[in-house]
C-alpha positions as CSV (number, residue, x, y, z in Angstrom):
1,X,-11.2,4.0,-10.0
2,X,-9.9,1.5,-11.6
3,X,-9.4,-2.2,-10.3
4,X,-5.7,-2.3,-10.2
5,X,-3.7,-1.1,-6.7
6,X,-2.4,1.9,-8.7
7,X,-1.5,4.5,-7.1
8,X,-0.8,7.8,-9.1
9,X,0.2,10.9,-6.8
10,X,0.0,14.5,-8.7
11,X,2.9,14.7,-10.8
12,X,4.6,11.3,-10.3
13,X,4.2,10.2,-13.9
14,X,4.5,13.0,-15.5
15,X,7.4,12.0,-17.6
16,X,6.2,8.5,-18.8
17,X,4.0,8.0,-22.2
18,X,2.7,4.8,-22.6
19,X,0.5,4.2,-26.2
20,X,-1.8,1.0,-26.2
21,X,-1.1,-1.1,-29.7
22,X,-3.8,-0.5,-32.0
23,X,-5.1,-4.0,-31.2
24,X,-6.1,-3.2,-28.0
25,X,-8.3,-0.3,-28.7
26,X,-11.5,-2.4,-29.1
27,X,-11.0,-3.8,-25.8
28,X,-10.0,-0.8,-23.5
29,X,-11.8,2.4,-23.4
30,X,-11.2,5.0,-25.1
31,X,-9.7,7.5,-21.8
32,X,-8.0,4.6,-20.6
33,X,-6.0,4.1,-23.6
34,X,-2.9,6.5,-22.4
35,X,-2.3,6.5,-18.9
36,X,1.7,5.9,-18.6
37,X,4.1,7.9,-20.8
38,X,7.3,7.1,-21.6
39,X,10.1,9.6,-22.8
40,X,12.7,7.9,-25.0
41,X,14.9,10.6,-24.7
42,X,14.5,10.6,-20.5
43,X,17.8,11.0,-19.0
44,X,17.4,8.0,-16.3
45,X,20.1,9.1,-14.4
46,X,18.3,12.2,-13.1
47,X,16.3,10.0,-11.2
48,X,16.8,8.9,-7.7
49,X,16.8,5.4,-6.7
50,X,13.4,5.6,-4.7
51,X,11.6,7.7,-8.0
52,X,13.0,4.4,-10.3
53,X,11.8,1.9,-7.9
54,X,8.5,3.5,-8.1
55,X,8.2,3.9,-11.7
56,X,8.7,0.2,-12.2
57,X,6.1,-0.4,-9.8
58,X,3.7,1.6,-11.4
59,X,4.6,0.5,-14.9
60,X,3.9,-2.9,-13.7
61,X,0.3,-2.5,-12.0
62,X,-0.4,-0.9,-15.6
63,X,0.4,-4.4,-17.3
64,X,-1.7,-6.2,-14.8
65,X,-4.4,-3.8,-15.4
66,X,-4.6,-4.3,-19.2
67,X,-3.8,-7.9,-18.8
68,X,-7.3,-8.0,-16.8
69,X,-9.2,-5.9,-19.7
70,X,-7.8,-8.6,-21.6
71,X,-9.2,-11.6,-20.0
72,X,-5.7,-12.5,-19.1
73,X,-4.3,-13.6,-16.0
74,X,-3.1,-10.5,-14.4
75,X,0.6,-12.1,-13.0
76,X,1.3,-14.6,-16.1
77,X,-0.5,-13.1,-18.7
78,X,-2.0,-16.4,-19.5
79,X,-5.4,-17.0,-21.4
80,X,-8.2,-18.4,-19.8
81,X,-8.4,-22.3,-20.4
82,X,-12.3,-22.9,-18.5
83,X,-10.8,-24.8,-15.6
84,X,-9.7,-21.3,-14.0
85,X,-6.2,-19.8,-14.0
86,X,-6.7,-17.3,-10.9
87,X,-3.8,-16.4,-8.9
88,X,-3.4,-16.2,-5.2
89,X,-5.3,-13.0,-5.2
90,X,-7.0,-13.3,-8.5
91,X,-10.7,-13.6,-6.9
92,X,-10.0,-10.9,-5.0
93,X,-9.3,-7.9,-7.7
94,X,-12.6,-6.6,-7.0
95,X,-12.4,-5.8,-3.5
96,X,-11.7,-1.9,-2.2
97,X,-9.1,-1.7,0.3
98,X,-8.0,1.2,2.4
99,X,-4.4,0.9,4.5
100,X,-3.4,2.0,7.6
101,X,0.3,2.4,8.6
102,X,2.1,2.5,12.1
103,X,5.0,4.1,11.0
104,X,7.2,3.8,14.3
105,X,5.9,0.6,15.0
106,X,6.9,-0.8,11.3
107,X,10.5,1.4,11.2
108,X,11.5,-0.4,14.6
109,X,9.7,-3.6,13.2
110,X,12.1,-4.0,10.6
111,X,15.1,-2.3,11.9
112,X,14.5,-5.2,14.5
113,X,13.9,-8.2,11.8
114,X,16.6,-7.2,9.5
115,X,18.1,-4.2,10.4
116,X,17.3,-1.9,7.1
117,X,14.3,0.4,6.3
118,X,11.0,-0.3,4.9
119,X,10.5,0.3,1.1
120,X,6.9,2.0,1.5
121,X,6.4,1.0,-2.1
122,X,6.8,-2.0,-1.5
123,X,4.8,-2.3,1.1
124,X,1.6,-0.9,0.0
125,X,1.6,-3.3,-2.9
126,X,2.3,-6.2,-0.5
127,X,-1.1,-4.9,1.3
128,X,-2.8,-4.4,-1.7
129,X,-2.2,-6.8,-3.8
130,X,-4.0,-6.8,-7.5
131,X,-7.1,-5.4,-5.7
132,X,-8.4,-1.7,-5.7
133,X,-7.0,0.9,-2.8
134,X,-8.9,3.3,-1.7
135,X,-7.2,4.8,0.6
136,X,-3.5,5.0,2.6
137,X,-3.1,6.5,5.6
138,X,0.5,6.8,7.5
139,X,0.9,8.0,11.0
140,X,4.2,9.2,12.1
141,X,5.3,11.0,15.6
142,X,6.6,14.7,15.0
143,X,10.4,14.3,15.7
144,X,11.9,17.9,17.3
145,X,15.1,18.7,15.9
146,X,14.7,16.5,12.7
147,X,14.0,17.6,9.6
148,X,11.3,14.9,8.2
149,X,10.3,17.1,5.1
150,X,11.8,14.2,2.9
151,X,10.4,11.4,4.7
152,X,6.8,13.2,4.5
153,X,7.7,13.7,0.2
154,X,8.0,10.3,-0.2
155,X,5.3,8.9,1.4
156,X,3.0,11.5,-0.8
157,X,5.1,10.2,-3.7
158,X,4.4,6.8,-2.9
159,X,0.5,7.7,-2.6
160,X,0.3,7.7,1.3
161,X,-1.8,10.9,3.4
162,X,0.8,11.3,6.3
163,X,-0.7,12.1,9.5
164,X,1.3,13.8,11.9
165,X,1.7,14.0,15.7
166,X,3.7,16.1,18.3
167,X,4.5,14.2,21.8
168,X,2.3,14.9,24.3
169,X,3.9,16.7,27.4
170,X,2.6,15.1,30.9
171,X,2.2,17.2,33.8
172,X,4.7,15.0,35.8
173,X,7.7,16.2,32.8
174,X,7.4,13.1,30.8
175,X,6.3,13.2,27.2
176,X,3.9,10.2,25.1
177,X,3.7,9.9,21.5
178,X,1.4,7.6,19.9
179,X,-1.5,7.2,18.0
180,X,-2.9,3.7,18.5
181,X,-6.4,5.2,19.4
182,X,-6.3,7.7,16.0
183,X,-5.6,4.6,14.0
184,X,-8.2,2.8,15.7
185,X,-10.7,5.5,14.8
186,X,-10.0,5.9,11.6
187,X,-9.8,2.4,10.7
188,X,-14.0,2.2,12.1
189,X,-14.7,5.0,10.2
190,X,-13.7,4.2,6.9
191,X,-14.6,0.1,7.4
192,X,-17.7,0.8,6.4
193,X,-16.6,2.3,2.8
194,X,-14.4,-0.4,1.7
195,X,-14.4,-4.2,1.9
196,X,-10.9,-4.4,3.8
197,X,-8.9,-2.8,6.4
198,X,-5.4,-3.4,6.5
199,X,-3.6,-2.3,9.1
200,X,0.5,-2.5,8.7
201,X,1.4,-2.9,12.3
202,X,1.9,-6.2,14.4
203,X,0.6,-4.4,17.9
204,X,-1.5,-6.2,19.6
205,X,-3.6,-2.9,20.5
206,X,-5.9,-3.4,17.2
207,X,-7.6,-6.6,18.0
208,X,-10.4,-4.8,19.8
209,X,-10.7,-2.4,16.6
210,X,-10.3,-5.5,14.5
211,X,-13.3,-7.5,15.8
212,X,-15.6,-4.4,15.9
213,X,-14.6,-3.9,12.1
214,X,-15.4,-7.6,11.1
215,X,-18.3,-7.5,13.2
216,X,-20.0,-5.0,10.6
217,X,-19.0,-7.5,7.8
218,X,-15.5,-5.5,6.8
219,X,-12.7,-7.7,6.4
220,X,-9.4,-7.8,8.7
221,X,-6.2,-7.9,7.6
222,X,-2.5,-7.5,8.8
223,X,0.6,-6.9,7.3
224,X,4.0,-6.8,9.4
225,X,7.4,-8.9,9.9
226,X,6.8,-12.6,11.5
227,X,8.8,-12.2,14.6
228,X,6.9,-8.9,15.6
229,X,3.4,-9.2,15.4
230,X,0.9,-9.8,17.8
231,X,-0.4,-14.0,18.4
232,X,-3.8,-12.2,19.3
233,X,-3.8,-10.0,16.2
234,X,-2.9,-13.3,13.8
235,X,-6.0,-15.1,15.3
236,X,-8.3,-12.3,15.1
237,X,-7.3,-11.2,11.4
238,X,-9.2,-12.5,8.2
239,X,-5.6,-12.9,6.5
240,X,-2.3,-11.5,7.0
241,X,1.1,-10.7,4.8
242,X,4.2,-11.2,6.4
243,X,6.8,-8.7,5.2
244,X,10.5,-10.0,4.4
245,X,13.9,-8.6,2.6
246,X,12.4,-8.0,-0.4
247,X,9.7,-5.1,1.1
248,X,12.8,-3.4,2.4
249,X,15.0,-0.3,1.1
250,X,17.7,-1.8,-1.0
């Protein structure tokens, strides 16, 4: 896998064609010379807004990858001058990252903070940056009587593996729906296989899991909205990424 955080679900780039300039052929390995395809006759109006957004971000990630292959700054394209051009995450570009999203927590956090829904493509890129994405997991609750197929399809297209859980019915007739324990267990199991675990949630229940992950040498980061994050989670995290209007669906 390349050091770019690009996630290409099956079929997501089937309508694209990308060919490198001949001058790059001696720098970029032959097997990576054509990873995105551009079709001049593409009917742009046939794409949904979400599909256009994802394809734009895929092209942007490809540009970052090619610039790094040429020894350039991935963000600006600047040549290295000896003094260093490293961007805010340039030194981390070789890190392997796994992302875990508490969908229910992030849904209510976004609605409370700004009143709109998240763009999961923008969320994923906020978590990963220019690093290598190994795995992205999204945890959500099955809502009885509500069709979630389009949302699940969007998550798959974006690059997430979705895990769905039904509500648990208690003996007293009440129901309970939560993923925190399952998420924590998955993060701990994945920690030894990556350099960094990123949880997209502001829930302080992940503090103990974060401490265990860090004790084994894996970095722990959180990604959420500033107003909805637990102070304890911020204190234990090695880094955090605050979301804003740029990360919401337009």
